[in-house]
Residue, then its C-alpha position, 0 to 999 in steps of 0.5 A: m548896552s546904552l540907556s535907552e537899549w536898557f529900555s528898548e530891551f525891557c519893552s521888547e521882553l513885556t511885548v505881547k509874543d503871540g504867535g498867533t495862538i490868539s489868534t487863533r482862538y479868536k477866530n475859533i469862538t468867533r466861527r463857532l459864535n456866529t455858526d450858531f447865532w448868525s448863520t455864517t462861518s466868519d471868523t472875524a465878523h461881530s467881535l472885537y478885543v477889548g480889555s489891555y489886550g484891545r488896547g494895547t497895552a497888555t504884556q507878555g505873560f497876561s493871563d485874561l484876554d476880553m473879548i465881545f461877542r456881538l448877537p443879533y437884537d431879537e436874541y435880546e427881545k427873547y431873554n429879556n422877556y424872560s420871567g426870571n434871569g433871562q442874562s443868566a439863560l444867555l450865558q448858559a446858550v453862549k456857554k454851550s456854544i462855545e462848548k461845541t468846539y472847546s467839548t475839553t476845556s472847564i468853560r463856566g459862566d462868571g455872571q458877566v462873562i463866559l471864561v474860557p480857560f485853556n493850558d498856558g495860562i490864559t482865560f479869555e473871558v467872553v463878554p455876549a453884547f448887542s451893539n446900540k444906538d451909540d455905538s456901546f453895547t449891552y451885556p448881560d450881569a446874572n448875578n443879583g437876579g440879572s440884570w443888563r448893563t452898558t459898557d463903552p470899549k470902542p472910543e476907549i481903543e481909539a483914544i489910546r490908540i491915537r493919543n500913543n501916535s501923537c507922542n511919538g507911540n511912548l503912550k502904550p510901553l509906559c502903559r507896559m511899564m507900570r503894569a511890570w511895577k504894579k506886578k513887583w509892588e503888587v500894588p492895587i490898581g487896575g489895569l485900565l487905571i493904569d490907562t488910563l492916568a498914563y494917558q491924561f500924564i503924557e499929554n502934557w510930559e515935555y519929553r513925550d516926543k523922545s524915546y527909549l533915551y527919556y524912559d527914565y525922566m519918564s518912569r520917574d516923571f510918571f511915578k512923581w505925577m502918581a504919588d501927587q493923584d488926590s488921595d481922596q479921589t475914588y474915581w476917573k475918566s476913563p479915555g475915549s468913553g469917560q466912564y468912569v474908573y473905580g480906583k482899587g485902592l491906595f497906589q499912591y505911597k507905592a509911587k512915591r516909593c519908586y519914584n525915589i529910587s528913579l532919583e537914585a537911578i538917574q543919579h547912577e546914570t550920571a554919576d561920572p563915571k557912569r555907575e552903570w550895574s547900581a543904576k540897573q539894580k535899581w530899574r530892576e528894584i522899580y519893574g523887576t527882574t523884567f529889565p536887563d541886569 
């Protein structure tokens, strides 16, 4: 196998292989909520995939699928006028609706979302929300007596899509590869921050129009770029929406470690004769056993 084939196979393994299961569950939940809140049996209206799955950066084996379900505005007025924690009451109403379809599933409210766990390890996190004039969403937070919060995922999804298309489809694979690195190295970094950093990095990366043959360089250069992030910085601005994405801890040290390992991998690749096995072991040291051996 050539270098490009290594990374092509690796990225293929990281891509979510749904088989229609996710879509079926999404449509079942959507149809149920539409029936109860909108008097329609549509299995697509008023719903939106968000989070890493919505941005197209989730990896095979991911555990949380985020979806927003938009409710009629009169539901907001109803629960906003509650004397105490209408947000909690709203979440309970949505929970009871979903339970009509998934009665044997251990559905529970979790402050801001309804958790619908399935036996294959995927949990749907359903966020009931209301559309704002600027296309953002208001959603309930039942914690600390109840409040309303705002989220703006649509511009983030669109920004990732546009930049991915403008750099030969390299952004989303980079985001997935970094999730494999996060898992292997137990890096304290959230998925949206991975996507945000990758989005910023690839804009000016000199090989952004290339393909898998340059993924060793892409790994090396992105690890270097992450390692050079200011360790005192506490938040970054997400693509599209500009929402604050807060760090969960210092990722710079592990990025520097893997930058150095990537240099070793590239040395093995470019040696004469090529030390293919040694190079692969170094990439597996970075990315885990999903990388081909």
